N, CA, C and O of each residue as an XYZ file, in Angstrom:
916
protein
N     -10.785     10.986     27.710
C     -11.538     11.675     26.526
C     -12.775     10.868     26.519
O     -13.015      9.743     26.957
N     -13.437     11.675     25.953
C     -14.986     10.546     25.694
C     -14.593     10.656     24.234
O     -14.062     11.569     23.603
N     -15.127      9.128     23.799
C     -14.541      8.383     22.672
C     -14.956      8.744     21.351
O     -14.323      8.708     20.295
N     -16.293      9.146     21.628
C     -17.160     10.081     20.313
C     -15.709     11.177     19.875
O     -14.949     11.068     18.913
N     -15.714     12.143     20.916
C     -14.821     13.327     20.797
C     -13.200     13.071     20.306
O     -12.596     13.992     19.756
N     -12.582     11.829     20.533
C     -11.116     11.039     20.271
C     -11.441     10.472     18.897
O     -10.564     10.458     18.033
N     -12.867      9.926     18.616
C     -13.021      9.632     16.950
C     -13.064     10.552     16.134
O     -12.413     10.445     15.094
N     -13.842     11.698     16.389
C     -13.920     13.040     16.030
C     -12.669     13.277     15.231
O     -12.579     13.230     14.005
N     -11.428     13.617     16.362
C     -10.289     14.267     16.425
C      -9.660     13.307     15.280
O      -9.061     13.873     14.366
N      -9.732     12.234     15.270
C      -9.001     11.306     14.553
C      -9.286     11.133     13.222
O      -8.394     10.801     12.441
N     -10.564     11.339     12.817
C     -11.156     11.636     11.653
C     -11.045     13.054     10.706
O     -11.388     13.185      9.531
N     -10.478     14.014     11.570
C     -10.318     15.663     11.182
C      -8.773     15.597     10.990
O      -8.438     16.519     10.246
N      -7.625     14.788     11.418
C      -6.699     14.908     11.724
C      -6.014     14.330     10.364
O      -4.785     14.366     10.419
N      -6.615     13.741      9.009
C      -6.548     13.900      7.779
C      -6.430     15.305      7.265
O      -5.388     15.829      6.871
N      -7.650     15.868      7.317
C      -8.346     17.033      6.625
C      -7.007     18.206      7.264
O      -6.407     19.058      6.609
N      -6.868     17.902      8.562
C      -5.108     19.076      8.820
C      -4.236     18.829      8.398
O      -3.268     19.545      8.655
N      -4.087     17.799      7.599
C      -2.222     17.242      7.222
C      -2.295     17.134      5.882
O      -1.260     17.024      5.224
N      -3.860     17.156      5.139
C      -3.931     17.892      3.810
C      -3.788     19.171      3.519
O      -2.929     19.748      2.853
N      -4.711     19.554      4.083
C      -4.334     21.448      4.459
C      -2.920     21.748      4.615
O      -2.344     22.471      3.802
N      -2.452     21.339      5.409
C      -0.849     21.741      5.691
C       0.005     21.342      4.081
O       0.924     21.994      3.585
N      -0.370     20.610      3.751
C       0.388     19.615      2.058
C       0.114     20.695      0.921
O       0.895     21.066      0.044
N      -0.904     21.014      1.106
C      -1.632     21.889      0.026
C      -0.942     23.121      0.245
O      -0.383     23.716     -0.676
N      -0.959     23.604      1.639
C      -0.133     25.245      1.772
C       1.280     25.113      1.304
O       1.742     25.784      0.382
N       1.985     24.157      2.027
C       3.324     24.460      2.037
C       3.380     24.005      0.096
O       4.423     24.338     -0.468
N       2.620     23.510     -0.515
C       2.575     23.561     -1.955
C       2.829     25.246     -2.566
O       3.591     26.043     -3.113
N       1.891     25.066     -2.133
C       1.438     27.055     -2.547
C       2.618     27.836     -2.230
O       2.893     28.831     -2.901
N       3.342     27.455     -1.247
C       4.189     28.478     -0.608
C       5.522     27.999     -1.409
O       6.427     28.830     -1.483
N       5.741     26.576     -2.086
C       6.769     26.526     -2.984
C       6.697     27.134     -4.359
O       7.604     27.716     -4.955
N       5.178     26.848     -4.854
C       4.927     27.710     -6.086
C       5.312     29.177     -6.192
O       6.051     29.724     -7.012
N       4.445     29.823     -4.879
C       4.864     30.694     -4.771
C       6.081     31.686     -4.989
O       6.172     32.689     -5.697
N       7.141     30.962     -3.995
C       8.762     30.996     -4.136
C       9.362     30.824     -5.602
O       9.937     31.635     -6.329
N       9.094     29.756     -5.746
C       9.563     29.586     -7.574
C       9.204     30.786     -8.464
O       9.956     31.298     -9.293
N       8.300     31.058     -8.256
C       7.705     31.971     -9.066
C       8.327     33.188     -8.555
O       8.610     34.019     -9.418
N       8.514     33.387     -7.725
C       9.148     35.024     -6.956
C      10.638     34.916     -7.961
O      11.028     35.297     -9.065
N      11.119     34.172     -6.832
C      12.240     34.098     -7.706
C      12.930     33.615     -8.396
O      14.155     33.565     -8.285
N      12.144     33.086     -9.392
C      12.774     32.736    -10.945
C      12.150     33.324    -12.195
O      12.374     33.384    -13.405
N      11.282     33.716    -11.328
C      10.350     34.531    -12.759
C       9.825     36.149    -12.760
O       9.030     36.768    -13.466
N      10.765     36.545    -11.493
C      10.471     37.920    -11.176
C      11.632     38.667    -10.902
O      12.669     38.009    -10.988
N      11.781     40.085    -10.538
C      12.853     40.616    -10.107
C      12.782     40.823     -8.486
O      13.640     41.360     -7.785
N      11.990     40.464     -8.224
C      11.520     41.183     -6.764
C      12.305     39.703     -5.848
O      11.822     38.571     -5.882
N      13.523     40.068     -5.117
C      14.069     39.348     -3.853
C      13.650     39.625     -2.683
O      13.638     40.774     -2.242
N      13.238     38.553     -2.010
C      12.126     38.820     -0.795
C      13.787     39.407      0.439
O      13.780     40.348      1.232
N      14.823     38.557      0.181
C      15.873     38.420      0.891
C      17.246     38.998      0.566
O      18.371     38.789      1.019
N      16.711     39.875     -0.471
C      17.567     41.288     -1.040
C      18.645     40.277     -1.902
O      18.613     39.055     -1.756
N      19.602     40.961     -2.821
C      20.214     40.841     -4.141
C      21.543     40.357     -3.995
O      22.148     39.835     -4.932
N      22.169     40.556     -2.508
C      23.478     40.349     -2.458
C      24.238     38.836     -2.320
O      23.607     37.996     -1.679
N      25.118     38.567     -2.695
C      25.561     37.339     -2.814
C      25.131     36.185     -1.515
O      24.794     35.015     -1.696
N      25.229     36.736     -0.489
C      24.575     35.636      0.322
C      23.135     35.242      0.380
O      22.685     34.119      0.611
N      22.575     36.197      0.167
C      20.684     36.142      0.073
C      20.702     35.240     -1.236
O      20.115     34.161     -1.328
N      21.493     35.863     -2.278
C      21.291     34.549     -3.282
C      21.259     33.604     -3.339
O      20.453     32.979     -4.028
N      22.422     32.962     -2.395
C      22.629     31.458     -2.359
C      21.494     31.092     -1.401
O      21.262     29.907     -1.160
N      20.961     31.831     -0.987
C      19.887     31.640      0.330
C      18.279     31.338     -0.705
O      17.508     30.381     -0.768
N      18.325     32.750     -1.422
C      17.254     32.062     -2.388
C      17.157     30.789     -3.339
O      16.141     30.158     -3.630
N      18.765     30.519     -3.843
C      18.709     29.314     -4.384
C      18.077     27.904     -4.037
O      17.461     27.066     -4.697
N      18.589     28.020     -2.420
C      18.277     26.670     -1.696
C      16.788     26.735     -1.388
O      16.143     25.691     -1.283
N      16.047     28.299     -1.195
C      14.686     28.200     -1.267
C      13.819     27.599     -2.416
O      12.782     26.937     -2.371
N      14.591     28.051     -3.482
C      13.691     27.127     -4.668
C      14.205     25.658     -5.221
O      13.615     25.079     -6.133
N      15.359     25.128     -4.573
C      15.648     24.150     -4.874
C      14.910     23.144     -3.502
O      14.761     21.957     -3.795
N      14.651     23.388     -2.675
C      13.495     22.731     -1.741
C      12.358     22.811     -1.932
O      11.604     22.073     -1.298
N      11.820     23.789     -2.928
C      10.256     24.025     -3.280
C      10.391     22.982     -4.399
O       9.406     22.260     -4.556
N      11.400     22.791     -5.168
C      11.570     22.094     -6.603
C      11.077     20.594     -5.745
O      10.028     19.996     -5.982
N      12.210     20.138     -4.614
C      12.033     19.142     -4.171
C      10.785     18.489     -3.720
O      10.394     17.346     -3.955
N       9.969     19.882     -2.697
C       8.940     19.776     -2.020
C       7.977     19.057     -2.835
O       7.331     18.112     -2.382
N       7.831     19.609     -4.381
C       6.804     19.818     -5.705
C       7.145     18.462     -6.135
O       6.138     17.813     -6.415
N       8.384     17.753     -6.294
C       8.757     16.203     -6.874
C       8.114     15.278     -5.840
O       7.400     14.359     -6.241
N       8.359     15.497     -4.319
C       7.453     14.439     -3.235
C       6.147     14.148     -3.610
O       5.682     13.034     -3.855
N       5.231     15.915     -3.657
C       3.932     15.479     -3.580
C       3.706     15.250     -4.926
O       2.487     15.294     -5.095
N       4.199     15.059     -5.817
C       4.203     14.607     -7.310
C       3.998     12.646     -6.801
O       3.049     11.898     -7.036
N       5.184     12.388     -6.138
C       5.893     11.000     -6.344
C       4.362     10.388     -5.079
O       3.719      9.342     -5.169
N       4.250     11.248     -4.276
C       2.801     10.900     -3.431
C       1.710     10.614     -4.006
O       1.190      9.504     -3.889
N       1.100     11.776     -4.859
C       0.003     11.548     -5.683
C       0.051     10.081     -6.435
O      -0.914      9.318     -6.389
N       1.082      9.814     -7.022
C       0.830      8.996     -8.456
C       1.173      7.702     -7.142
O       0.301      6.853     -6.959
N       1.960      7.675     -6.632
C       2.622      6.118     -5.841
C       1.752      6.071     -4.693
O       1.665      4.879     -4.397
N       0.984      6.843     -3.803
C       0.378      6.875     -2.692
C      -1.335      6.958     -3.029
O      -2.162      6.051     -3.127
N      -1.460      8.281     -3.142
C      -2.698      9.297     -3.167
C      -4.018      8.278     -3.970
O      -5.058      7.883     -3.442
N      -3.482      8.018     -5.556
C      -4.204      7.563     -6.575
C      -4.293      6.348     -5.972
O      -5.431      6.184     -5.533
N      -3.426      5.246     -5.726
C      -4.105      3.634     -5.380
C      -4.751      3.437     -3.884
O      -5.305      2.463     -3.373
N      -4.493      4.594     -3.445
C      -5.151      4.845     -1.992
C      -6.921      4.946     -2.327
O      -7.816      4.427     -1.659
N      -7.055      5.747     -3.520
C      -8.332      5.856     -3.757
C      -9.234      5.064     -4.192
O     -10.441      5.061     -3.953
N      -8.373      4.122     -5.097
C      -8.642      2.870     -5.817
C      -9.083      1.719     -4.764
O      -9.943      0.861     -4.961
N      -8.239      1.912     -3.514
C      -8.421      0.897     -2.623
C      -9.522      1.381     -1.935
O     -10.052      0.376     -1.462
N     -10.238      2.468     -1.578
C     -11.198      3.336     -0.888
C     -12.169      2.755     -1.236
O     -12.891      2.171     -0.427
N     -12.418      2.791     -2.618
C     -13.495      2.856     -3.736
C     -13.833      0.853     -3.501
O     -14.926      0.290     -3.451
N     -12.460      0.251     -3.406
C     -13.047     -1.221     -3.445
C     -13.536     -1.396     -1.904
O     -14.490     -2.162     -1.768
N     -13.136     -0.930     -0.992
C     -13.370     -1.437      0.294
C     -15.123     -0.663      0.765
O     -16.041     -1.282      1.304
N     -15.128      0.442      0.453
C     -16.458      0.992      0.526
C     -17.399      0.259     -0.298
O     -18.474      0.123      0.287
N     -17.375     -0.152     -1.215
C     -18.062     -1.140     -2.326
C     -18.412     -2.454     -1.306
O     -19.568     -2.875     -1.300
N     -17.482     -3.030     -0.528
C     -17.406     -4.248      0.357
C     -18.223     -3.786      2.019
O     -18.890     -4.564      2.702
N     -17.904     -2.259      2.366
C     -18.480     -2.187      3.115
C     -19.974     -1.826      3.140
O     -20.592     -1.772      4.203
N     -20.407     -1.639      2.232
C     -22.015     -1.211      1.642
C     -22.384     -2.472      1.491
O     -23.498     -2.663      1.980
N     -21.931     -3.364      1.037
C     -22.772     -4.637      0.902
C     -22.718     -5.431      2.400
O     -23.428     -6.430      2.512
N     -21.674     -4.893      3.854
C     -22.115     -5.324      4.603
C     -23.108     -5.107      5.176
O     -23.953     -5.986      5.346
N     -23.304     -3.316      5.813
C     -24.419     -3.011      5.773
C     -25.660     -3.078      5.493
O     -26.577     -2.888      6.291
N     -25.812     -3.505      3.689
C     -26.784     -4.182      3.309
C     -27.375     -5.454      3.744
O     -28.575     -5.731      3.733
N     -26.090     -6.435      4.253
C     -27.086     -7.712      4.775
C     -27.063     -7.490      5.975
O     -27.581     -8.417      6.598
N     -26.535     -6.321      6.882
C     -26.933     -6.443      8.451
C     -28.506     -5.849      8.531
O     -29.278     -6.113      9.453
N     -28.816     -5.014      7.404
C     -30.075     -4.608      7.249
C     -31.099     -5.593      7.033
O     -32.166     -5.542      7.644
N     -30.744     -6.761      5.935
C     -31.110     -8.045      5.727
C     -31.578     -8.675      6.965
O     -32.661     -9.193      7.239
N     -30.467     -8.503      7.675
C     -30.600     -9.610      9.186
C     -32.114     -8.936      9.886
O     -33.287     -9.308      9.896
N     -31.446     -7.887     10.378
C     -32.487     -7.042     11.212
C     -34.026     -7.170     10.691
O     -35.007     -7.443     11.382
N     -33.986     -6.920      9.385
C     -35.565     -7.227      8.998
C     -36.143     -8.608      9.060
O     -37.341     -8.871      9.161
N     -34.940     -9.637      8.972
C     -35.861    -10.682      9.193
C     -35.944    -11.166     10.624
O     -36.522    -12.211     10.925
N     -35.457    -10.517     11.336
C     -35.928    -10.694     13.323
C     -37.098    -10.116     12.926
O     -37.998    -10.949     13.030
N     -37.594     -8.812     12.417
C     -38.493     -8.290     12.995
C     -39.655     -8.822     11.872
O     -40.802     -8.462     12.134
N     -39.514     -9.449     10.938
C     -40.569    -10.015     10.228
C     -41.261    -10.939     10.614
O     -42.449    -11.215     10.444
N     -40.130    -11.598     11.363
C     -40.618    -13.221     11.436
C     -41.342    -13.545     12.310
O     -41.783    -14.692     12.395
N     -41.679    -12.396     13.327
C     -42.388    -11.967     14.131
C     -44.058    -12.525     13.755
O     -44.627    -13.329     14.493
N     -44.614    -12.036     12.682
C     -45.640    -12.601     11.668
C     -45.871    -13.607     11.930
O     -47.072    -13.737     12.167
N     -45.137    -14.761     12.056
C     -45.809    -15.918     12.672
C     -46.746    -16.463     13.372
O     -47.425    -17.490     13.359
N     -46.568    -15.159     14.225
C     -47.037    -15.266     15.993
C     -48.504    -14.278     15.454
O     -49.442    -14.258     16.251
N     -48.617    -13.705     14.488
C     -49.570    -12.580     14.130
C     -50.374    -12.943     13.078
O     -49.897    -12.615     11.992
N     -51.601    -13.599     13.022
C     -52.141    -14.101     11.881
C     -53.032    -12.941     11.304
O     -53.902    -13.212     10.476
N     -52.834    -11.703     11.716
C     -53.379    -10.147     10.638
C     -52.635     -9.659      9.773
O     -53.039     -8.791      8.999
N     -51.120    -10.251      9.748
C     -50.341     -9.776      9.099
C     -50.101    -10.238      7.799
O     -50.279    -11.454      7.736
N     -49.861     -9.876      7.042
C     -48.471    -10.579      6.047
C     -47.413    -11.331      6.076
O     -46.773    -11.502      7.113
N     -47.153    -11.784      5.124
C     -45.895    -13.091      5.740
C     -44.561    -11.713      5.636
O     -43.756    -11.693      6.568
N     -44.424    -10.775      4.650
C     -43.374    -10.156      4.713
C     -43.708     -8.927      5.036
O     -42.955     -8.095      4.529
N     -44.825     -8.357      5.899
C     -45.069     -7.120      6.328
C     -44.100     -6.440      7.559
O     -43.353     -7.298      8.028
N     -44.049     -6.011      7.761
C     -43.236     -5.141      8.834
C     -44.146     -4.683      9.631
O     -44.838     -3.847      9.051
N     -44.529     -4.908     10.986
C     -45.301     -4.373     11.979
C     -45.106     -3.244     12.786
O     -44.265     -3.430     13.665
N     -45.643     -2.078     12.762
C     -45.293     -1.100     13.171
C     -44.816     -1.536     14.504
O     -44.923     -2.728     14.790
N     -44.191     -0.522     15.534
C     -43.139     -0.800     16.801
C     -43.831     -1.209     18.000
O     -43.308     -1.925     18.854
N     -45.267     -0.656     18.080
C     -46.241     -0.967     19.034
C     -46.938     -2.340     19.003
O     -47.288     -2.994     19.986
N     -47.108     -2.731     17.431
C     -47.651     -3.854     17.347
C     -46.678     -4.982     17.321
O     -47.047     -6.154     17.401
N     -45.652     -4.685     17.230
C     -44.428     -5.523     16.974
C     -44.030     -5.831     18.761
O     -43.860     -6.904     19.341
N     -43.985     -4.646     19.196
C     -43.772     -5.601     20.742
C     -44.751     -6.264     21.004
O     -44.605     -7.469     21.204
N     -46.130     -5.616     21.085
C     -47.118     -6.512     21.918
C     -46.928     -7.898     21.115
O     -46.781     -8.852     21.878
N     -46.902     -8.174     19.938
C     -47.060     -9.279     19.552
C     -45.666    -10.392     20.522
O     -45.912    -11.391     21.196
N     -44.334     -9.798     20.276
C     -43.370    -10.156     20.766
C     -43.393    -10.645     22.173
O     -42.932    -11.760     22.417
N     -43.908     -9.874     23.149
C     -44.416     -9.908     24.707
C     -44.862    -11.524     24.805
O     -44.397    -12.411     25.521
N     -45.752    -11.561     23.989
C     -46.722    -13.122     23.887
C     -46.121    -14.299     23.637
O     -46.624    -15.363     23.997
N     -45.066    -14.222     23.039
C     -44.381    -15.117     22.590
C     -43.946    -16.158     23.713
O     -43.601    -15.739     24.818
N     -43.966    -17.569     23.412
C     -43.489    -18.547     24.515
C     -42.149    -18.820     23.768
O     -42.160    -19.039     22.557
N     -41.451    -18.812     24.203
C     -39.502    -18.936     23.807
C     -39.382    -20.498     24.321
O     -38.882    -21.343     23.578
N     -39.846    -20.816     25.573
C     -39.964    -22.014     25.961
C     -40.306    -23.023     25.393
O     -40.002    -24.141     25.810
N     -41.330    -22.713     23.835
C     -41.920    -23.842     23.450
C     -41.375    -23.220     21.544
O     -41.107    -23.844     20.517
N     -41.417    -22.085     21.808
C     -41.306    -21.582     20.146
C     -39.298    -21.166     20.185
O     -38.617    -20.162     20.395
N     -39.033    -22.671     19.834
C     -37.529    -22.383     19.604
C     -37.246    -22.252     18.264
O     -36.105    -21.830     18.075
N     -37.998    -22.504     17.092
C     -37.723    -21.790     15.742
C     -37.504    -20.241     16.047
O     -36.333    -19.964     16.308
N     -38.287    -19.315     16.062
C     -38.274    -18.003     16.344
C     -37.104    -17.708     17.509
O     -36.823    -16.516     17.633
N     -36.683    -18.259     18.020
C     -35.330    -18.178     19.289
C     -34.220    -18.245     18.408
O     -33.296    -17.437     18.324
N     -34.467    -19.675     17.518
C     -33.273    -19.492     16.789
C     -32.620    -18.531     15.450
O     -31.454    -18.268     15.155
N     -33.893    -18.163     14.827
C     -33.863    -17.005     13.821
C     -33.424    -15.688     14.558
O     -32.860    -14.866     13.836
N     -33.579    -15.382     15.779
C     -33.255    -14.348     16.730
C     -31.590    -14.581     16.776
O     -30.713    -13.799     16.406
N     -31.473    -15.746     17.279
C     -29.785    -15.887     17.856
C     -29.421    -16.188     16.426
O     -28.579    -15.296     16.319
N     -29.420    -16.732     15.327
C     -28.658    -16.956     14.118
C     -28.129    -15.103     13.311
O     -27.034    -14.658     12.965
N     -29.350    -14.586     13.300
C     -28.988    -13.301     12.722
C     -28.371    -12.504     13.866
O     -27.876    -11.564     13.243
N     -28.157    -12.344     14.849
C     -27.647    -11.444     16.169
C     -26.157    -11.844     15.571
O     -25.385    -11.002     15.112
N     -25.811    -13.568     15.663
C     -25.012    -13.733     15.398
C     -23.936    -13.308     14.405
O     -22.740    -13.155     14.650
N     -24.644    -13.122     13.094
C     -24.180    -12.904     11.633
C     -24.254    -11.283     11.921
O     -23.592    -10.647     11.100
N     -24.987    -10.405     13.014
C     -24.795     -9.346     12.529
C     -23.648     -8.954     13.205
O     -22.667     -8.552     12.578
N     -23.663     -9.028     14.431
C     -22.315     -8.704     15.270
C     -20.829     -9.153     14.390
O     -19.842     -8.417     14.382
N     -20.884    -10.403     13.715
C     -19.880    -10.726     12.967
C     -19.727     -9.298     11.792
O     -18.699     -8.621     11.813
N     -20.539     -9.073     11.100
C     -19.978     -8.080     10.302
C     -20.133     -7.226     10.930
O     -19.906     -6.352     10.093
N     -20.449     -6.496     12.175
C     -19.795     -5.189     12.899
C     -18.371     -5.952     12.881
O     -17.384     -5.277     12.587
N     -18.268     -6.828     13.070
C     -16.572     -6.700     13.716
C     -15.628     -6.220     12.155
O     -14.738     -5.378     12.031
N     -16.287     -7.183     11.068
C     -15.784     -6.792      9.796
C     -15.421     -5.325      9.875
O     -14.322     -4.795     10.038
N     -16.679     -4.786      9.711
C     -16.672     -3.087      9.336
C     -16.040     -2.744     10.152
O     -15.463     -1.815      9.587
N     -15.508     -2.777     11.527
C     -14.762     -1.838     12.370
C     -13.444     -2.073     11.817
O     -12.788     -1.062     11.568
N     -12.855     -3.347     11.543
C     -11.605     -3.359     10.696
C     -11.132     -2.567      9.568
O      -9.970     -2.640      9.169
N     -12.223     -1.634      8.930
C     -11.732     -0.487      7.446
C     -12.567      0.698      8.203
O     -13.523      1.216      7.625
N     -12.139      1.148      9.631
C     -12.656      2.287     10.478
C     -12.231      3.410      9.153
O     -13.027      4.294      8.835
N     -10.689      3.221      8.339
C     -10.643      4.518      7.509
C     -11.453      4.514      6.763
O     -12.103      5.551      6.894
N     -11.905      3.779      5.834
C     -13.054      3.883      5.295
C     -14.584      4.729      5.670
O     -15.150      5.659      5.096
N     -14.821      4.184      6.509
C     -16.278      4.430      6.688
C     -16.200      5.935      7.509
O     -15.184      6.194      8.154
N     -17.285      6.868      7.447
C     -17.655      7.501      7.656
C     -18.078      8.176      9.306
O     -18.600      7.293      9.985
N     -17.992      9.144      9.843
C     -18.135      9.475     11.198
C     -19.667      9.134     11.268
O     -19.969      8.952     12.447
N     -20.804      8.973     10.377
C     -22.244      8.461     10.793
C     -22.270      7.082     10.524
O     -23.213      6.432     10.975
N     -21.509      6.599      9.952
C     -21.223      5.028      9.529
C     -20.733      4.608     11.137
O     -21.398      3.823     11.813
N     -19.480      5.249     11.629
C     -18.803      4.492     13.101
C     -19.828      4.890     13.976
O     -20.041      3.947     14.738
N     -20.629      5.925     14.248
C     -21.619      6.334     15.244
C     -22.293      5.050     15.018
O     -21.648      4.171     15.589
N     -23.444      4.528     14.351
C     -23.748      3.484     13.766
C     -23.542      2.230     14.060
O     -24.474      1.459     14.286
N     -22.476      1.933     14.088
C     -21.424      0.739     14.408
C     -21.744      0.912     16.218
O     -22.627      0.518     16.980
N     -20.695      1.589     16.328
C     -20.996      2.022     18.371
C     -22.598      2.083     18.839
O     -22.948      1.939     20.011
N     -23.240      2.250     18.058
C     -24.629      2.440     18.779
C     -25.244      1.068     18.545
O     -25.755      0.772     19.625
N     -25.407      0.289     17.859
C     -25.674     -1.109     17.717
C     -25.126     -2.105     18.540
O     -25.730     -2.998     19.135
N     -23.767     -1.835     18.511
C     -23.008     -2.376     19.548
C     -23.699     -2.840     20.910
O     -23.836     -3.914     21.495
N     -24.140     -1.255     21.174
C     -24.913     -0.623     22.754
C     -26.326     -1.611     23.016
O     -26.823     -2.060     24.049
N     -26.722     -1.721     21.528
C     -28.202     -2.259     21.932
C     -28.259     -3.427     22.558
O     -27.458     -4.359     22.489
N     -29.399     -3.325     23.270
C     -29.558     -5.083     24.229
C     -29.825     -6.411     23.679
O     -29.700     -7.456     24.318
N     -30.164     -6.327     22.579
C     -30.027     -7.050     21.737
C     -29.041     -7.997     20.978
O     -29.084     -9.190     20.678
N     -27.911     -6.743     20.740
C     -26.699     -7.129     20.411
C     -25.659     -7.496     21.438
O     -24.614     -8.105     21.208
N     -25.948     -7.186     22.236
C     -25.187     -7.075     23.872
C     -25.345     -8.350     24.552
O     -24.401     -9.030     24.952
N     -26.665     -8.669     24.677
C     -27.049     -9.774     26.128
C     -27.902    -10.636     25.285
O     -28.369    -10.397     24.171
N     -28.035    -11.872     26.161
C     -28.531    -13.099     25.442
C     -30.554    -12.508     25.694
O     -30.937    -11.465     26.224
N     -31.397    -13.600     25.105
C     -32.412    -13.259     25.358
C     -32.986    -14.166     26.607
O     -33.110    -15.370     26.387
N     -33.257    -13.777     27.595
C     -33.874    -14.421     28.766
C     -35.670    -14.285     28.613
O     -36.415    -13.314     28.743
N     -35.888    -15.478     28.338
C     -37.539    -15.442     27.915
C     -38.296    -15.694     29.121
O     -37.866    -16.251     30.131
N     -39.827    -15.093     28.872
C     -40.441    -15.222     30.437
C     -40.888    -16.902     30.361
O     -41.258    -17.691     29.492
N     -40.673    -16.915     31.502
C     -41.465    -18.301     32.095
C     -42.043    -18.327     33.274
O     -41.723    -17.632     34.238
N     -43.051    -19.259     33.219
C     -44.002    -19.570     34.676
C     -43.705    -20.713     35.143
O     -43.239    -21.651     34.497
N     -44.078    -20.680     36.822
C     -44.530    -21.890     37.939
C     -45.726    -21.279     38.487
O     -46.170    -20.146     38.674
N     -46.102    -22.611     38.687
C     -47.371    -22.990     39.292
C     -47.008    -22.658     40.795
O     -45.948    -23.110     41.226
N     -47.779    -21.932     41.587
C     -47.953    -21.635     42.961
C     -48.747    -23.117     43.576
O     -49.328    -23.949     42.880
N     -48.606    -23.141     44.778
C     -49.377    -23.813     45.545
C     -50.834    -24.169     45.358
O     -51.565    -25.137     45.571
N     -50.943    -22.695     44.761
C     -52.705    -22.844     44.788
C     -53.281    -23.076     43.261
O     -54.432    -22.802     42.921
N     -51.854    -23.856     42.060
C     -51.998    -24.088     40.690
C     -52.431    -22.683     40.040
O     -53.317    -22.689     39.186
N     -51.703    -21.249     40.504
C     -51.886    -20.126     39.548
C     -50.565    -20.123     38.846
O     -49.639    -20.600     39.502
N     -50.314    -19.726     37.766
C     -49.390    -19.392     37.142
C     -48.506    -18.045     37.627
O     -49.157    -17.014     37.797
N     -47.338    -18.012     37.811
C     -46.833    -17.015     38.372
C     -45.079    -16.896     37.428
O     -44.137    -17.686     37.362
N     -45.303    -15.581     36.861
C     -43.898    -15.208     36.162
C     -42.808    -15.284     36.817
O     -42.768    -14.943     37.999
N     -41.832    -15.703     36.219
C     -40.564    -16.134     37.055
C     -39.825    -14.563     36.757
O     -40.151    -14.045     35.688
N     -39.017    -13.918     37.492
C     -38.554    -12.640     37.495
C     -37.566    -13.167     36.805
O     -37.264    -14.316     36.481
N     -36.890    -11.591     36.553
C     -35.459    -11.546     36.138
C     -35.651    -11.796     34.340
O     -34.573    -11.711     33.751
N     -36.540    -12.008     33.682
C     -36.173    -11.852     32.203
C     -36.105    -10.505     31.560
O     -36.288     -9.468     32.197
N     -35.829    -10.548     30.237
C     -35.641     -9.120     29.680
C     -36.544     -9.330     28.252
O     -36.117     -8.687     27.293
N     -37.445     -9.957     28.077
C     -38.077    -10.601     27.309
C     -39.036     -9.063     26.425
O     -39.000     -8.796     25.224
N     -39.627     -8.481     27.278
C     -40.178     -7.178     26.808
C     -39.229     -5.780     26.688
O     -39.539     -4.765     26.065
N     -37.718     -6.058     27.625
C     -37.005     -4.912     26.995
C     -36.083     -5.392     25.414
O     -35.525     -4.637     24.619
N     -36.198     -6.839     25.378
C     -35.648     -7.309     24.047
C     -36.307     -7.023     22.963
O     -35.693     -7.009     21.897
N     -37.898     -6.691     23.008
C     -38.660     -6.582     22.194
C     -38.168     -4.884     21.516
O     -37.858     -4.602     20.358
N     -38.237     -4.124     22.541
C     -38.135     -2.852     22.347
C     -36.536     -2.489     21.818
O     -36.444     -1.616     20.955
N     -35.688     -2.927     22.154
C     -34.435     -3.525     21.669
C     -34.149     -3.725     20.207
O     -33.368     -3.041     19.546
N     -34.873     -4.748     19.772
C     -34.688     -5.537     18.390
C     -35.396     -3.951     17.363
O     -34.782     -3.197     16.608
N     -36.569     -3.947     17.690
C     -36.885     -2.797     16.762
C     -36.044     -1.289     16.999
O     -35.792     -0.499     16.089
N     -35.849     -1.190     17.782
C     -34.798      0.046     18.303
C     -33.591     -0.136     16.966
O     -33.193      0.800     16.272
N     -33.170     -1.537     16.841
C     -32.036     -1.536     16.366
C     -32.724     -1.464     14.699
O     -32.183     -0.718     13.883
N     -33.649     -2.100     14.396
C     -34.012     -2.056     13.371
C     -34.228     -0.728     12.819
O     -33.947     -0.574     11.631
N     -34.732      0.369     13.559
C     -35.083      1.971     13.404
C     -33.674      2.114     13.076
O     -33.404      2.114     11.875
N     -32.553      2.259     14.061
C     -31.171      2.263     13.520
C     -30.745      2.450     12.274
O     -30.367      3.376     11.556
N     -30.988      0.809     12.207
C     -30.396      0.578     10.733
C     -31.366      1.324      9.285
O     -31.026      1.892      8.247
N     -32.397      1.032      9.767
C     -33.135      1.632      8.299
C     -33.323      3.013      8.374
O     -34.138      3.489      7.584
N     -32.635      3.912      9.305
C     -32.727      5.517      9.129
C     -31.340      5.591      8.554
O     -31.163      6.572      7.832
N     -30.129      4.637      8.733
C     -29.139      4.925      7.898
C     -29.385      4.845      6.510
O     -29.098      5.651      5.624
N     -30.104      3.477      6.437
C     -30.163      2.891      4.980
C     -30.857      4.581      4.243
O     -30.125      5.022      3.357
N     -31.943      5.329      4.507
C     -32.841      6.079      4.006
C     -31.847      7.476      4.060
O     -32.123      8.249      3.143
N     -31.195      7.755      4.591
C     -30.241      8.743      4.728
C     -28.881      8.845      3.452
O     -28.112      9.730      3.075
N     -29.138      7.392      3.094
C     -27.644      7.361      1.911
C     -28.611      6.936      0.870
O     -28.036      6.686     -0.189
N     -29.660      6.804      0.840
C     -30.740      6.308     -0.247
C     -30.242      7.833     -1.769
O     -30.845      7.854     -2.842
């Protein structure tokens, strides 16, 4: 089964069970009202049917008492817990946003035409990133690695609270996990000199793709942030 379909089915199951509880509760109230407060007897008025009607009423009372107990002892505390957990997950999403923004804005160290805290347009960011010499510019590489580690650890934390996350938030986390930036190491461009003294780029680097992935990761998180304003 497709993982996204499975996640959607799991998220809809609590809605189905809640609907069934409400349906049975309404039936219990209706049964009590009909049998106790009206002359109508769905099963008839003979002695055998009266016993059955009493059983239905007692079962209805028991079900309503169980529902009340569930609301007081389970549902209300779970709402309070969800509220607390939601504040924690919102904080972690905010932290993820800050980490990826630092990855994108730190490229300004290599673009003297921009302001220090300005986020470059996508095309400009990719152009500048592709020209960074990571073999000598270890500072920016360490920024990327440190923030990637922090983002992945926060994603792990958020996955442990799937029951309080919305379907959009879960989709965001899965999409982030699949990005090149968060799933692979950076293999920067490097050059060697041939016999004629010409610099030749060593193949099998992912610096260009990494530039696209970092900005894509930033766009994913900003889109989520804008939708929740």
